[in-house]
N, C-alpha and C positions, 0 to 999 in steps of 0.2 A: 481095279479096270476092267472088272468085268461089271462091277457096279456102275460105273464111268459109261460103259460102251450102254448097258442097259439104260440109262437115263438122256440117249442123248436124242431120244426122239420126241423130247418137251420141247423141241424151239420152235413149234407152231402153236405153242400157248399163244394167244391175245396179248398184247403188251398196255393194254389199256390206255384210257381217254389221253386228250391230251388237256393241258391245264393252261390258263388262262395266264398271260402275264402278268406280273405284278405294276408295272410302269402305266401312266394314267395317258403319255403321249403315244400316238401313234403314227410313226414314220413312214413316208411313203416308200414302195418297193423299188431296190436298186436297178437302176436298168444300164448294163454292162455296155459302155461307150467305147472300151479299150481292152489289150488284153495284154498288152505291155507299155512300161511307160520309162522313162529316163527319169523320173524322180521316183525313186525307193520312197514310199512313204505308207501308213495304213489310212485308207479309206472306211468311212460306215458304211454296214452291208443290211439290209432288211430284207427279207423273202417271206412272203405269203405264207403258211402251212395252218391248214385246216382252216380256214379264214381268219386267224390270229397272226400279228407281225413278229416274225423271229429277226432278233437281230444279230451283229455279230462284227467284224471287219475285215480285210481283205488286202493283201499287197500284192501288187505286181512287177511281174520280173523284167528287168532291163531288155532283154529279148524273147523274141517271138518262146512262148513256154512250150515246157516238153509235159507239162500234165498240169494235174490239180493235186495241191495235198494240205488236209483240213488237220488244223490241230485243234486236239480235246482238251480243255483245261482241266485242271483237279478239282479238288474240294475248296469250300472257301474261297475261290477264285473266279473269274470270268474271261471272256475274250481278251480284253486289253492286260492280261494277267500273264498270256503268252503270245502278245503283240512281238517282243524281241526274237522268239524263238521262230514266230511265222515271218519277221521279215530276215530272220537269217538265212532260214529255208529257201524264200523266194529268190534270195543274192545267191546260193551255191549250189541250187539245182535248177535255177531258170523253170520256173514253175510259179502259178497262181497259187497262192497260199491266203487260208480262209481260217478262220477262227468266229466259233459262235457262243452266244450265250445262255443258251439252254431257257427255252421259254420256261417260265412259271419260277425260275431262281428269283428271288429279293436281289435287283440288283444294287440295291444301299445297303442292306443286311450281307450278303450274298449266299443267304441260307436259300439252301435248296439240291435236292439228290435228284435233280431233272436228267436223267439220264436216256430215257426213253424219249422224251422230249425236244433234248440234244441231238440224239442219232436222229431224229426226223428232220431238225433243222437244218441239219450237216448236208443230209441229203438232197433238201431243197436246194441249199446253197451251193453244193457242186454240181447239180443238174442245170442249176441257171449260168454258169459258166460253160459246161458243156453245149448249152444251146448256142451260144454268143460268142464263143471263140472257134474260129477258122482252125480246121487240123486238129479238132480232137476227139474224131477217131481213133488218133494216133497216139491219143494222149498216154501217159502212166498217170491212174490216180491212185493216190494212197491215201490214209487217216495213220496220225499217230495221235495216240492218248496217253496224257499221265494220269496213274493214278485213277482216280474217278474216271478220268477221259478214258482210259482203257474199258470201263466198262460203259460207257457212249459209244465209242465208237466200235467194240464188239460185237454190238448192237446193230451200226451201222451196218458194218460189214457183211454183215448175216443174212440181212433183211431182203435178197432179192432184188437189190435197184439195179435201175438202166439207164443207158444213155439214151440218146436220141434216136441213135441207129439200132438199138436192141441189145450191145453187147454188155456187158458186164460194167458196173457203174466205176466200182473200186478192183485197183491189182494187188495192193499190198496195204498190210495192214502192222502197224509200230506199235507195241504194247512194253509201254515204259511204265516201271515200278506197278503195274497195273490190279484193277481190283478185276478180276475176274470170276469169283465165287463169291455172290454176292450175302449170300448167307452167313459164311464162313468170315468176310471184312463186317458184316452185323454184329458178332459174338467178340471179333476183334475191338471195334468202335467200344462195346459194351466194358470192356477190357482195359482199356485206354483210360475210360472215362474215370478208372480208380484209381488211376496214376495220382502219386500226388505231386504234383507240379502243374500251376493252376491251367498254364498256356495251352498244356499237352490234354487233360480232363476234359478241357473246353470241348475241345475239337472234336474226339470221342463220343462227350452227351448229346452234341450237335448234331452231329453224322448217324446215331439212334435215332433222333426225333426225326430227320430227314426223310431216312429209308422209310421208316414207319409210314411218313405222309404219302411218298412215292407209290409204295406199296402195299398201301391199303393194309398196315398192321405188320406184325411180325413175324420171322419165320416160323413161327409156330404157328401164328392165327392165320396165315395167310401162304403159307407154301410155295403153293405152285407158282405166284407173283415173282419169287425169288429165284424160283429154278430159273422160269422163261427169261428173266433177264439176266443171267450169268452165262457170260460168255463162253465159259469152260464147257457149259453144254449146248455149247452153237456151233459146234465147230462142223457139222455136219451139213450145217445151214451156210457156213462160211465158204464150203466146198461147193456148195450147189447153187450157190451167189456168185461162183466165179472166182473167189480168192485164189490168186497164184503163189503167193507166200507172205511168210510172218518173219518178223524179228522181235524176237521177245527180250528184254535188258532189264537187268534186275539186279540190286545190291544187295548182297547174301544176308546181313543184318539187318535189313530194314524193318525200321520199327512201328510202320503205321499201316504198311500192306505187308504180309510176310512175303517172303519168297517162294516157299510150297506153294502159293495161288499158279507161278509162273510154272514151277514142274508140274502142276495139274493141268493148265493150258497147254504145254508143249504135249504132252502125252496124248491129251484129249487132238489136237491138231496131227500129231504122228498117226493115229488111230482113223483119222476121218480121209488122212492122205493130203493133207496140204503141208506142202514144204515148208520147214519151220527152224530159223538157229535163235541160238540162245547165247546170249553173252553175258554173264555172271560178272560182277566188277565187287572185290574184295575190298581193297585199301581206297580210301580217296587219294588226289594227288597232292600234295604236299601244300599248305597255305589256302587249300582251299576248303568250304563250308560239306563237313560230311552228310548234313541232312538229319531228318529223326533215326535213328538207331537203336535197337533193341539195349545194347550194353550203355545208349545214349540215357539210359532212365535212371543209372547211377547218381548223374547230378544232381538226382534229388537227393541224394545222402553226402555225396562227395561235390561241392559246387568247381572245384579245380579240375574234374575228370572232363576230358575232349576228348571222344571217340575216335580213335584213327581210320573208323570202315566205312564205309561208303553207304549211306544211307537212302532213304525215301528220296526220289527223283534228284539225285545228287549230282553234279556237273558231269563225272565221269560214268555214271547211270547212261544220262541223257547223249553224251557226246557217242557212248556207242550206238545208238540207235541212229542218231542224225547220220554219223558217218558211212553207217550200212545206207542210210538212206543215198546219201550222195553215191556213193557206187555206183549204186542202180542206175539214176536218173544221168551218172556219166557213162555209161556203159559195162558196168562191172556185173559181176554176177549176181542173180539174184538167191534167196534163200532157195538152201537147195536140200535142207533139212536130213538128220537135226544135226548141225552142227554145235558144239558148246566152246564158248570163247571167253577164256578168262583175261578182264579188262580192266585193268586198275591203275592208279596212279604210282603207284612204286614198283610195280615189275612191268609195266607194259603191256602189250597186246599178244597173247599166248594162245593160239587153237589149242583146245586138249584134247578133242577126239571130234570124230564124228560116226552120228550112231548110225547103222543100217535100220533102214524098216523094220522090222520084224512082225510088228501087227498085221501088216497090211502089203501088197505088193506095191512097186511105185507107181503112181499116176502116170499114165501115158501121153 
């Protein structure tokens, strides 16, 4: 923990230049003409960032919005991949839901670990609706990031972005099976590339190539870039950026982003004085997919094996975060730091403990 605390000052390092989008077409910037709609559907979204078009989608709520929620997609995905989640959030929480493609991602092959660009794009899109929608000063704004999207969203909520009235742009962060230690994920991806399952190994090898491209080398050749982009080292910046609370949700046997990263993130947030609640999922719900799990690699040797555990961004893990989000937007309690809750499809929902903040006094 002492080592972690000594590294928190690294968050001020520059995050590097933007990368031009791979698509040749240049769509016109979106002009917001409404903040709610009687027809809930996705709409194309384009904002300009550093003179470049950043594309995505947005969904309007049925009623006057309570806030803005950005949904950050994971690896080998795009905004359309999380469109269903954005629609569900807009409907359940009466918010404007946004999802961006992350500039520099090849939208034909979905190649690209463009978390820095994605953070910039998400901030610009949030600010567009903040300026356009009446009542935005009272909005509750959040970012939910899945897997690689947590890497992106952790950068976004720690960037000091502001609303038009000068207040912090984001109130809450929802870290779902999240990449928060990029150097560790790089090492894990190298290990995954050796798994004797073609569909799994290709994900690992692709992620290695993408991270090298995004951060200008490996963690050994360009370590500062990996440190600067790791949310676990940006907790103090999250605090200074005005973040009011964080919900972390992870499957205990996640086989793509190991759950120790969420343990690290919770510890860093506690040290920085940011309230955080941790939702740990163990078993999947009956009849649902587990997502990738550590024990799931056994299927390389026994094709009949099916993991009973909650895996990477599985339904029960995502539901933990979405339920917590809905509670906040409907007047429920925000994260109070750090409660640990067991949430799974077999045992149900069980608060296990509330950990007193021992490292620093509670935030005033």
